FIZATI-975381 format. One line per 2 residues: number of its first residue (from 1); their letters; for each residue x, y, z of N, C-alpha, C. Coordinates in steps of 0.001 Angstrom, whole numbers, always signed. Atoms other than C-alpha are relative to their C-alpha. Last residue first. Layout:
% FIZATI-975381
NUM	a	X/Y/Z/X/Y/Z/X/Y/Z  ...
This chain:
% FIZATI-975381
341	gq	+846/+1000/+635/-46740/+113659/+93950/-147/+208/-1476  +1289/-616/+300/-45438/+116831/+95606/-966/-970/-686
339	al	+679/-283/-1268/-42628/+114862/+97239/-1390/+612/-226  +487/+1270/-563/-41658/+113418/+93855/-800/+244/+1273
337	ag	+1157/+410/+800/-41451/+116922/+92361/-585/-1325/+519  +1093/-905/-302/-39175/+118093/+95175/-1273/-392/-743
335	ff	+568/+434/-1271/-37013/+114983/+94801/-1137/+922/+430  +514/+1369/+57/-36503/+115657/+91102/-662/-406/+1313
333	ve	+1233/+19/+795/-36145/+119436/+91289/-649/-1380/+36  +1006/-754/-747/-33623/+119275/+94127/-1339/-12/-726
331	wf	+411/+761/-1177/-31688/+116503/+92396/-1085/+722/+794  +918/+1107/+268/-31637/+118155/+88974/-532/-619/+1282
329	nd	+1359/-296/-465/-30155/+121428/+90180/-985/-1141/-216  +856/+620/+1008/-26584/+120139/+89850/-1440/+126/+498
327	vq	+908/+1036/-507/-24766/+122652/+92041/-761/-581/-1185  -373/+215/-1398/-21794/+124940/+91360/-812/-1134/+627
325	pp	+1012/-444/-956/-22353/+124541/+87632/+461/-297/+1424  +802/+1094/-566/-19087/+124151/+85723/-1068/+547/+928
323	ll	-302/+249/-1405/-17971/+127152/+83662/-821/-1180/+509  +551/+1300/-380/-17806/+127710/+79910/+472/-311/+1419
321	ei	-891/+862/-770/-17205/+131412/+79295/-723/-1287/+402  +357/-8/-1420/-19501/+132831/+76638/+915/-963/+731
319	vr	-826/+926/-764/-18479/+133741/+73068/-326/+184/+1479  -394/-456/-1333/-21068/+135310/+70779/+811/-1077/+714
317	gd	-1409/-375/-57/-20990/+134070/+67183/+463/+513/+1351  -159/-1338/+560/-24750/+134066/+66601/+1432/+513/+85
315	ve	+323/+46/+1422/-24932/+130284/+67042/+161/+1366/-664  +1420/+41/+293/-23147/+130571/+70390/-243/+77/-1510
313	vw	+192/-884/+1138/-19512/+129668/+70961/-1455/-146/-428  +1092/+350/+898/-19205/+128246/+74453/+12/+1001/-1140
311	rc	+1033/-910/+452/-15823/+128808/+76022/-1064/-723/-818  +1104/+885/+399/-13013/+127251/+78004/-1183/+883/-368
309	ge	+1100/+271/-904/-9858/+129358/+78126/-1013/-1004/-540  +1238/-415/+670/-7683/+130703/+75315/-1238/-297/+825
307	ar	+118/-1458/-78/-4602/+130549/+77546/-1267/+515/-654  +614/-378/-1270/-5166/+126805/+77953/-237/+1507/+89
305	pv	-943/-277/-1087/-4405/+126202/+74283/-700/+533/+1243  -827/-1156/+305/-7341/+124834/+72247/+994/+227/+1136
303	vk	-863/-310/-1129/-9212/+121524/+72162/+957/+1107/-427  -1404/+359/+87/-11959/+121467/+69569/+729/+374/+1282
301	gi	-988/-1056/-187/-15701/+121593/+69177/+1405/-521/-101  +578/-1226/-562/-18979/+119700/+69070/+1030/+1110/+191
299	va	-1138/-858/-338/-18237/+116708/+66837/-573/+1328/+478  -247/-1244/+728/-21338/+114549/+66981/+1304/+629/+447
297	ap	-1213/-666/-456/-22571/+111112/+68012/+218/+1245/-840  -120/-1402/+420/-25752/+109033/+67767/+1274/+617/+575
295	lg	-159/-936/-1107/-25032/+105334/+68376/+92/+1427/-537  +1273/-659/-270/-26429/+102917/+65774/+43/+954/+1170
293	ak	+579/+552/-1227/-23369/+100656/+65963/-1350/+624/+333  +257/+1419/+230/-22437/+101357/+62343/-678/-644/+1206
291	ey	+1112/+103/+949/-22812/+105088/+62992/-369/-1451/-256  +1238/-299/-704/-20637/+104863/+66096/-1210/-142/-928
289	an	+254/+1124/-908/-17845/+103121/+64208/-1308/+214/+753  +488/+1120/+819/-18099/+105720/+61432/-328/-1209/+864
287	lv	+1385/-305/+378/-17808/+108528/+63995/-602/-1114/-855  +839/+162/-1192/-14678/+106930/+65469/-1468/+249/-340
285	tg	+57/+1435/-295/-13065/+106531/+62043/-907/-271/+1191  +905/+625/+959/-13944/+110102/+61124/-161/-1481/+245
283	ak	+1379/-340/-353/-12331/+111399/+64322/-1003/-652/-939  +736/+1204/-397/-9090/+109517/+63690/-1479/+272/+274
281	ep	-108/+987/+1075/-7192/+112187/+61729/-776/-1275/+300  +875/-325/+1138/-8503/+114862/+64095/+52/-1015/-1127
279	dv	-863/-487/+1068/-6878/+113067/+67068/-872/+282/-1229  -545/+947/+964/-9757/+112522/+69487/+930/+719/-970
277	tl	-817/-811/+899/-11199/+114125/+72588/+836/-961/-837  -1316/+510/+363/-14064/+112314/+74250/+723/+985/-902
275	vl	-809/-1094/+531/-17215/+113188/+76189/+1367/-587/-346  -1457/+114/-17/-19559/+110232/+76641/+610/+1234/-641
273	tg	-635/-894/+977/-23170/+111021/+77510/+1505/-145/+131  +353/+485/+1331/-24771/+108035/+79248/+555/+864/-1110
271	es	-593/+1335/+166/-24877/+109461/+82777/-482/-569/-1329  +164/+598/+1324/-26169/+112963/+82101/+820/-1275/-148
269	iv	-625/+1320/+32/-26744/+114869/+85316/-303/-734/-1309  +602/+992/-895/-27794/+118441/+84693/+526/-1393/-322
267	ey	-588/-27/-1341/-25833/+121429/+83354/-635/-990/+962  -1461/+95/+104/-26284/+121455/+79565/+653/-195/+1363
265	pd	-389/+1350/+429/-29991/+120639/+79875/+1506/-194/-133  -921/-230/+1111/-30539/+123806/+81981/+508/-1362/-469
263	lq	-1349/+522/-183/-33540/+122900/+84126/+835/+321/-1236  -928/-1134/-45/-36725/+124963/+84186/+1416/-442/+370
261	fh	-489/-91/-1379/-38812/+121851/+84984/+993/+1144/+193  +1134/+74/-931/-40888/+122157/+81788/+450/+200/+1444
259	sc	+698/-1290/+35/-37848/+123309/+79785/-1156/+16/+997  -836/-948/-740/-35869/+120253/+80886/-663/+1376/+31
257	ia	+105/+316/-1431/-38771/+118052/+79777/+861/+937/+831  +1340/-235/-539/-39200/+119641/+76353/-50/-195/+1513
255	kv	+316/-1429/+43/-35511/+119942/+75436/-1338/+280/+680  -868/-669/-975/-34686/+116405/+76552/-358/+1485/+82
253	dp	+520/+337/-1333/-37676/+114975/+74685/+811/+674/+1094  +1258/-694/-309/-36690/+116886/+71524/-541/-310/+1392
251	pl	+1202/+685/+484/-33063/+115639/+71535/-1287/+707/+443  +1045/-334/-963/-30292/+118206/+72133/-1309/-614/-483
249	iv	+1236/+747/+248/-27117/+116962/+70398/-999/+292/+1120  +327/+956/-1065/-24479/+119680/+70796/-1347/-659/-300
247	as	-373/+1345/+452/-23483/+121297/+67483/-355/-1078/+1019  +982/+474/+978/-25408/+124512/+68237/+311/-1403/-505
245	rq	+1211/+463/-688/-23329/+125001/+71402/-1019/-595/-982  +1116/-560/+753/-20094/+125103/+69427/-1313/-516/+602
243	is	+1137/+886/+240/-17423/+124317/+72017/-1131/+748/-704  +918/-852/+757/-13950/+125895/+72159/-1139/-887/-477
241	lg	+966/+622/+906/-11952/+124189/+74878/-813/+1070/-704  +1245/-721/+161/-8832/+125129/+76837/-908/-745/-963
239	vg	+278/-547/+1330/-6050/+122879/+78060/-1239/+886/+52  -725/-1253/+121/-4377/+121751/+81294/-163/+645/-1361
237	sa	-973/+56/+1086/-5546/+118159/+80868/+839/+1267/-147  -907/+1128/-201/-7356/+117773/+84195/+1133/-2/-1016
235	qa	-810/-218/-1197/-8853/+121247/+83963/+1025/-1107/+206  -906/-1127/+241/-10018/+120819/+80371/+920/+229/+1193
233	ve	-1013/+446/+958/-11473/+117365/+81012/+1030/+1105/-228  -908/+903/-715/-13228/+118672/+84131/+1092/-541/-918
231	wl	-890/-795/-852/-14685/+121619/+82208/+1002/-889/+734  -960/-693/+852/-16119/+119346/+79533/+1023/+750/+834
229	gr	-853/+1014/+616/-17772/+117057/+82082/+1078/+617/-880  -1005/+408/-968/-19032/+120046/+84085/+942/-1043/-594
227	al	-851/-1137/-346/-20754/+121596/+81103/+1096/-410/+970  -1017/-222/+1019/-22020/+118249/+79810/+942/+1126/+396
225	gg	+274/+137/+1415/-23861/+117384/+82988/+1168/+276/-927  -443/-1247/+621/-23164/+118724/+86461/-80/-37/-1505
223	et	+547/-1178/-687/-23366/+115208/+87845/+609/+1282/-561  +954/+372/-1048/-22486/+112621/+85153/-525/+1266/+692
221	ad	+594/-1240/-509/-20854/+113486/+81837/-1079/-328/+1026  +1448/+155/-39/-18725/+110342/+81375/-594/+1258/+635
219	hm	+619/-340/-1283/-15121/+111190/+80459/-1512/-143/-137  +1423/+352/-42/-12714/+110145/+77735/-532/+281/+1400
217	ah	+680/-194/-1280/-9304/+111525/+76754/-1450/-423/-134  -937/-492/-1007/-6683/+110868/+74047/-629/+211/+1372
215	vg	+780/-611/-1072/-8562/+108719/+71531/+954/+388/+1129  +11/-1453/+97/-6406/+108142/+68444/-815/+705/+1052
213	gc	-1280/-685/-143/-7236/+104466/+68186/-160/+1499/-120  -330/-720/+1242/-10389/+102888/+66778/+1388/+628/+55
211	aa	-442/+971/+1009/-10641/+100266/+69560/+407/+672/-1310  -1355/+416/-339/-10803/+103053/+72145/+563/-958/-1046
209	al	-929/-1073/+329/-13845/+104536/+70420/+1437/-422/+249  -24/-160/+1453/-15795/+101269/+70464/+1026/+1054/-408
207	la	-814/+1094/+531/-14798/+100662/+74090/+68/+40/-1520  -1414/-172/-309/-16022/+104090/+75188/+864/-1087/-635
205	dn	-507/-1241/+593/-19425/+104074/+73491/+1520/+82/+155  -202/+262/+1426/-20065/+100425/+74423/+612/+1212/-698
203	vv	-914/+1133/+158/-19529/+101107/+78116/+305/-239/-1476  -941/-358/+1066/-21063/+104570/+78084/+983/-1144/-244
201	tm	-1224/+782/+49/-24210/+103721/+80017/+898/+575/-1083  -873/-518/-1050/-27449/+105414/+81008/+1260/-865/+127
199	er	-1088/-726/+660/-29086/+104628/+77664/+1003/+534/+1014  -960/+971/+532/-31288/+101911/+79208/+1079/+658/-889
197	ir	-562/+747/-1133/-33071/+104475/+81385/+1085/-959/-497  -1422/-336/-129/-33467/+106442/+78155/+645/-598/+1246
195	ss	-821/+1072/+581/-36742/+104607/+77594/+1488/+272/+125  -14/+1152/-907/-38485/+106972/+79998/+909/-1109/-513
193	ak	-802/-341/-1172/-37495/+109984/+77882/+114/-1191/+949  -1392/-35/+435/-38826/+108349/+74720/+918/+304/+1171
191	ev	-451/+1384/+157/-42079/+107475/+76485/+1452/-68/-454  -128/+572/-1344/-42496/+111068/+77668/+509/-1441/-88
189	le	-1204/-554/-626/-41771/+112415/+74179/+222/-584/+1389  -1180/+466/+728/-44284/+110090/+72493/+1287/+490/+656
187	ks	-272/+1358/-437/-46943/+110752/+75147/+1272/-535/-663  +593/+1111/+742/-46746/+114442/+74337/+408/-1353/+567
185	ig	-1095/+596/+755/-45957/+117063/+76954/-502/-1295/-626  +115/-212/+1435/-49148/+118858/+77894/+1158/-516/-827
183	aa	-514/-1335/+315/-48652/+119379/+81623/+6/+274/-1499  +1011/-974/-416/-50899/+116392/+82342/+421/+1428/-331
181	ll	+1116/+101/+948/-48539/+114233/+80304/-1080/+1030/+321  -477/-581/+1253/-45600/+115489/+82369/-1096/-41/-1070
179	sn	+48/-1458/-165/-47522/+114819/+85586/+502/+706/-1256  +1397/-461/-19/-48226/+111264/+84443/-97/+1518/+132
177	gl	+629/+25/+1315/-44613/+110600/+83445/-1409/+557/-9  +977/-1088/+0/-43109/+111677/+86755/-752/+94/-1326
175	es	+655/-180/-1293/-41016/+108653/+87734/-1136/+1012/-21  +429/+1259/-624/-39928/+107302/+84354/-846/+219/+1244
173	gl	+1005/+659/+815/-39827/+110575/+82449/-558/-1246/+646  +1214/-828/-25/-38041/+112437/+85248/-1113/-651/-813
171	la	+627/+117/-1318/-35569/+109597/+85700/-1281/+821/+84  +399/+1397/-196/-34750/+109280/+82001/-725/-162/+1325
169	va	+1309/+205/+618/-34816/+113066/+81587/-471/-1441/+127  +1023/-891/-553/-32056/+113583/+84153/-1369/-282/-612
167	ei	+504/+556/-1255/-30050/+110522/+83118/-1121/+862/+574  +573/+1345/+176/-29737/+111622/+79482/-600/-532/+1307
165	ai	+1035/+168/-1034/-29230/+115349/+80140/-673/-1370/-62  -240/-504/-1347/-27253/+115681/+76873/-1199/-259/+909
163	gk	+666/-1252/-310/-26988/+113828/+73578/+236/+361/+1443  +1414/+52/-396/-26250/+110295/+72409/-680/+1343/+149
161	ti	+943/+1007/+472/-22422/+110532/+72160/-1393/+264/+585  +873/+569/-1015/-20074/+113493/+72442/-879/-1059/-647
159	lv	+1218/+691/+401/-17058/+114541/+70424/-844/-302/+1225  +812/+437/-1139/-14248/+117062/+70924/-1288/-609/-532
157	vd	+1404/-362/+119/-11609/+117416/+68206/-745/-582/+1198  +1010/+1064/-3/-7987/+117318/+69255/-1370/+573/-342
155	gv	+223/+466/+1366/-5746/+120221/+68226/-983/-1142/-96  +353/-1123/+871/-4384/+120856/+71726/-59/-498/-1442
153	ra	-1112/-723/+609/-4259/+117520/+73482/-511/+1125/-888  +379/-824/+1156/-6687/+115871/+75919/+1193/+820/-493
151	ga	-829/+215/+1181/-5052/+113243/+78156/-312/+876/-1200  -1127/-937/+11/-6237/+114251/+81629/+825/-63/-1275
149	pt	+471/-1332/+383/-9697/+112656/+81297/+1131/+1022/-111  +664/-659/-1130/-7855/+109320/+81346/-562/+1328/-486
147	vy	+157/-1443/+169/-6625/+106832/+78741/-684/+533/+1254  +1155/-654/-614/-5257/+103330/+79203/-35/+1464/-414
145	er	+26/-1441/+235/-2946/+100806/+77603/-1231/+586/+670  -1369/-470/+228/-1878/+97222/+78399/+82/+1501/-237
143	gi	-378/-194/+1394/-5143/+96103/+79957/+1408/+559/-116  -1453/-83/+201/-6722/+94894/+83189/+289/+128/-1495
141	gw	-469/+723/+1177/-10289/+95358/+84394/+1485/+255/-179  -1369/-192/+449/-12134/+96542/+87462/+311/-845/-1227
139	vt	-243/+638/+1297/-15593/+97121/+88872/+1449/+240/-384  -1392/-188/+409/-16555/+97887/+92466/+225/-806/-1265
137	ig	-387/+981/+998/-20250/+98336/+93250/+1424/+348/-410  -1157/-239/+848/-21056/+100083/+96509/+147/-1129/-1009
135	gi	-904/-813/-813/-23868/+100419/+98997/+1287/+308/-742  -1340/+539/+229/-26164/+99143/+96259/+954/+917/+752
133	tp	-1080/-892/+412/-29440/+100131/+97848/+1272/-801/-277  -1123/+837/+429/-32833/+98504/+98444/+1082/+875/-642
131	vt	+275/+565/+1326/-34871/+101310/+100035/+1169/-914/-362  +1425/-197/+302/-35139/+102477/+103676/-404/-491/-1380
129	va	+149/-144/+1445/-31842/+101171/+105064/-1489/+79/-341  -287/-1387/+359/-31291/+101806/+108794/-208/+273/-1486
127	gy	+1100/-871/-381/-33023/+98535/+109672/+203/+1450/-401  -405/-1005/-978/-30478/+96493/+107753/-1150/+952/+272
125	fg	+1153/-811/-393/-30902/+93239/+105786/+424/+961/+1111  +522/+72/-1357/-27764/+91818/+104130/-1176/+927/+219
123	th	+1444/-211/+41/-25898/+91013/+100922/-540/-114/+1414  +661/+118/-1305/-22124/+91280/+100484/-1482/+278/-190
121	gg	+923/-1049/-391/-19712/+91066/+97570/-598/-262/+1363  +188/-156/-1436/-17616/+88632/+95587/-1002/+1092/+289
119	vi	-953/+817/-762/-16283/+87590/+92182/-122/+175/+1509  +252/-453/-1372/-18980/+88726/+89750/+800/-908/+934
117	si	+171/+1041/-1012/-17460/+88088/+86309/-230/+637/+1368  -542/-299/-1329/-17993/+90730/+83604/-309/-1147/+957
115	gl	-1192/+824/-212/-18422/+89759/+79937/+670/+237/+1335  -1203/-822/+210/-20777/+92665/+79279/+1290/-798/+181
113	er	+85/-601/+1333/-23829/+90419/+78794/+1228/+854/-328  -344/+1029/+983/-22759/+88381/+81827/-11/+577/-1410
111	as	-1447/+206/-52/-22771/+91488/+84013/+437/-1004/-1061  -614/-1195/+573/-26293/+92383/+82910/+1517/-117/-12
109	ls	+218/+6/+1445/-27473/+88817/+83543/+696/+1182/-667  -802/+1080/+591/-25901/+88715/+87020/-124/-17/-1521
107	is	-1409/-389/-117/-27300/+92094/+88034/+884/-1035/-676  -244/-1048/+983/-30722/+91096/+86691/+1456/+460/+34
105	rv	-35/+638/+1323/-30680/+87816/+88646/+302/+1035/-1082  -1273/+721/+90/-29737/+89680/+91827/+137/-674/-1367
103	lr	-1098/-959/+78/-32609/+92111/+91320/+1340/-701/-196  +44/-663/+1306/-35212/+89445/+90499/+1172/+970/-165
101	ti	-334/+983/+1035/-34208/+87305/+93478/+44/+651/-1374  -1448/+232/-68/-34194/+90299/+95815/+439/-965/-1101
99	ye	-692/-1195/+488/-37683/+91319/+94695/+1508/-244/-32  +216/-81/+1440/-39018/+87756/+95113/+747/+1196/-593
97	es	-998/+853/+653/-37407/+87423/+98536/-153/+55/-1517  +395/+1366/+322/-39510/+90351/+99678/+1130/-772/-664
95	te	-120/+280/+1432/-37997/+93431/+101306/-315/-1469/-290  +1287/+464/+539/-39343/+93998/+104844/+63/-374/-1479
93	pp	+437/+1305/-516/-35883/+94107/+106478/-1278/-538/-642  +909/-188/-1138/-34667/+96953/+104204/-546/-1356/+457
91	il	+1426/+202/+233/-31836/+95700/+101943/-808/+324/+1258  +544/-320/-1321/-28178/+96617/+101499/-1514/+71/-127
89	ls	+1434/-256/+85/-26591/+94928/+98463/-558/+158/+1409  +652/+156/-1300/-22798/+95168/+98391/-1458/+416/-140
87	yt	+979/-1006/-414/-21170/+94612/+95005/-561/-347/+1365  +634/+406/-1249/-18140/+92920/+93464/-1070/+1045/+312
85	mf	+725/-903/-891/-16956/+93172/+89880/-376/-673/+1305  +367/+583/-1293/-14619/+91757/+87253/-788/+1021/+818
83	qp	-83/+1464/-12/-13836/+92277/+83552/-517/-644/+1281  +383/+488/-1334/-14464/+95901/+82533/-63/-1529/-14
81	ki	+1267/+730/-86/-12589/+96493/+79239/-294/-412/+1446  -224/+1375/-461/-9853/+99112/+79463/-1348/-682/+194
79	gt	-375/+805/+1160/-10248/+102281/+77387/+291/-1440/+345  -1466/+61/+32/-10173/+104372/+80570/+489/-736/-1249
77	va	-526/-1278/+492/-13802/+105322/+79891/+1528/+72/+71  -75/-27/+1460/-14659/+101618/+80212/+576/+1304/-534
75	vd	-1206/+715/+428/-13831/+101611/+83920/+171/+117/-1509  -1158/-709/-550/-16311/+104305/+84918/+1314/-680/-354
73	sa	-294/-1181/+810/-18879/+102799/+82556/+1247/+722/+491  -863/+379/+1119/-18696/+99411/+84295/+387/+1203/-852
71	gi	-1320/+410/-477/-20053/+100790/+87562/+964/-284/-1131  -622/-1185/-593/-22882/+102670/+85892/+1390/-339/+522
69	hv	-480/-912/+1045/-23603/+99703/+83625/+617/+1271/+563  -1174/+524/+709/-23763/+97108/+86396/+551/+1031/-971
67	ti	-1098/+267/-926/-26069/+99022/+88710/+1261/-414/-744  -646/-1276/-306/-28236/+100359/+85883/+1217/-210/+896
65	wg	-711/-438/+1211/-28985/+96818/+84672/+773/+1287/+262  -1162/+864/+192/-29850/+95629/+88181/+830/+424/-1193
63	fd	-952/-314/-1069/-32118/+98608/+88833/+1275/-836/-162  -705/-1231/+376/-33810/+98115/+85456/+1060/+366/+1038
61	ep	-742/+287/+1229/-34648/+94485/+86290/+787/+1235/-466  -1272/+648/-345/-35560/+95328/+89893/+830/-321/-1235
59	st	+136/+1456/-122/-38138/+97755/+88472/+1332/-600/+424  -967/+746/+812/-37678/+101450/+89210/-182/-1497/+211
57	tp	+690/+998/+814/-40901/+102887/+90660/+954/-819/-873  +1147/+636/-667/-39513/+104856/+93630/-677/-1086/-822
55	gp	+1112/-915/-154/-36173/+105505/+91921/-1171/-738/+616  +1067/-35/+1001/-33384/+103055/+92607/-945/+1173/+212
53	fi	+1302/+209/-643/-30082/+103521/+94471/-1090/+141/-1048  +1160/-95/+896/-26509/+103087/+93269/-1270/-177/+832
51	pd	+1242/+412/-663/-23175/+103643/+95040/-1143/+159/-1000  +1191/-850/+52/-20065/+103664/+92836/-1081/-526/+926
49	ea	+996/+310/-1031/-16475/+102343/+92829/-1165/+966/-97  +920/-1084/-363/-13846/+102219/+90081/-1053/-504/+979
47	ia	+946/+424/-1032/-10790/+100177/+89098/-838/+1191/+463  +925/-1116/-211/-8520/+100309/+86034/-1067/-478/+976
45	mf	+1352/+286/-475/-5645/+97835/+86260/-764/+1313/+148  +618/-986/-875/-2524/+98327/+84152/-1402/-463/+381
43	qd	+1329/-440/+397/-143/+95870/+82528/-542/+1002/+1011  -135/-753/+1253/+3586/+95031/+82614/-1356/+448/-539
41	gt	-999/+604/+883/+3454/+94057/+86276/+167/+850/-1244  +5/+1416/-363/+223/+95425/+87725/+961/-732/-936
39	el	-975/+788/+758/+401/+99228/+87781/-19/-1438/+498  -1062/+617/-792/-2779/+100763/+89131/+925/-781/-912
37	ia	-840/+850/+829/-5120/+103206/+87389/+1155/-501/+863  -1435/+8/-287/-7946/+104683/+89455/+706/-902/-1002
35	ad	-637/+1307/-172/-11352/+105321/+87931/+1475/+186/+315  +893/+960/-658/-13772/+108263/+88119/+606/-1375/+208
33	vg	-506/+1303/+442/-11434/+111175/+87375/-746/-1072/+775  +405/+338/+1353/-13104/+114589/+87521/+508/-1317/-535
31	mc	+1231/-578/+530/-11215/+115875/+90525/-264/-494/-1410  -134/-1395/+422/-8526/+113536/+91816/-1317/+461/-608
29	pg	+1164/-870/-125/-8107/+110151/+93524/+309/+1422/-468  +753/+154/-1237/-5232/+108078/+92152/-1188/+945/+46
27	vi	+1014/-1053/-76/-3707/+107589/+88715/-833/-264/+1242  -362/-876/+1117/-453/+105606/+88564/-955/+1194/-67
25	vk	+1155/-833/+333/-817/+103959/+91965/+438/+1000/-1067  +782/+677/+1042/+1916/+101300/+91923/-1266/+770/-373
23	tn	-518/-353/+1328/+4264/+103674/+93779/-762/-689/-1129  -419/+1242/+652/+2155/+103385/+96915/+402/+339/-1428
21	la	-497/-173/+1367/+1510/+106148/+99424/+430/-1347/-563  -1434/+116/+256/-511/+105183/+102489/+336/+256/-1464
19	gt	-763/+1129/-529/-4001/+106458/+103248/+1468/+33/-395  +1/+1150/+913/-5894/+108790/+100944/+930/-1123/+469
17	ep	+87/+1192/-854/-6938/+111606/+103278/-79/-1260/-847  -1250/+223/-742/-5729/+114762/+101482/+33/-1327/+771
15	li	-1172/+298/+815/-8502/+114463/+98844/+1289/-207/+794  -40/+1382/+494/-11429/+114232/+101236/+1329/-329/-658
13	tk	+296/+1005/-1028/-11261/+117349/+103421/+190/-1438/-472  -540/-292/-1329/-9802/+120314/+101552/-94/-1179/+961
11	kf	-1437/-275/+60/-10189/+119211/+97925/+603/+197/+1389  -721/+1174/+498/-13577/+117537/+98402/+1504/+227/+60
9	fd	-9/+985/-1082/-14889/+120377/+100570/+787/-1242/-419  -872/-480/-1069/-13852/+122920/+97943/+99/-1012/+1130
7	dn	-1409/+108/+362/-15326/+120935/+95049/+927/+398/+1145  -504/-1039/+889/-18761/+120439/+96581/+1518/-95/-163
5	vk	-478/-1142/-776/-19887/+117094/+97971/+580/+1032/-957  -1398/+23/-406/-21723/+114894/+95483/+340/+1219/+848
3	gi	-967/+362/+1037/-25497/+114834/+95432/+1411/+10/+544  +219/+1378/+429/-28043/+116681/+97571/+982/-295/-1132
1	m	-523/+395/+1314/-27164/+119840/+99523/-311/-1463/-269
């Protein structure tokens, strides 16, 4: 298996082992929740942790940007602005000082652009490390209010930003562009997919929505894509979902590249796609904010009572159960294609 551990192993082996109990932990480790919420006096701290590694041809500038935005996204989806971070940079012994300098500078610049202060970390050379790797980036922020994926309410509308399979096509376009061109996919679509590297963030998406009010739940559709992101919100909130598949944003480059690799675009990693549930009276305000910011967004369904279940409603009216994929097939396809050159 490549990627996150499966749900059963997580629940049986990881989840029970969380150290000492502390009453200041308001939201701790659980399925589908990427940031903890801690009580700090009369405010709340949102804190998240992520490992990051680059693709074979990822520039240090893109690697640095991705590092900060992936870490910051997990905090932003709580509605709390990311403010501080630390990171551990693990480097193969042969890595040049020039590469390290460019990467560290990019991390600093990307953090500065988001108003995040880097307050510590670790940098070192290790023989066991084969590519420069962020062993962990920890990001946190403090605010007076927060949201979680567990806050969806019956009657909310469900929105997404940008589209689906953002991270999957960004990596496939960036690393396998020549093979995609050789397969007959247009240069325009390949270049669009590659450019989505800088769409692998929901920081702005989440903070814009939170500022509008009426947002009850937010979640970044990472591994397992939109299907898993939606399902996790429903499970965490104890609700059902009715999702119109035809309303989901499916950009042409995403459709073409996922089709080429026989990947389901609804079920592959999509860092950059924000799933949110919003009070219907505030949905227009959120959509207007996104339009002004130049962020594509769409209403794709509604939150329904749990007894109605989670379902896709197809364009012909058929209803299909919405289930999370057991495995995100992107990783096997991606690394298999890289190995074949």
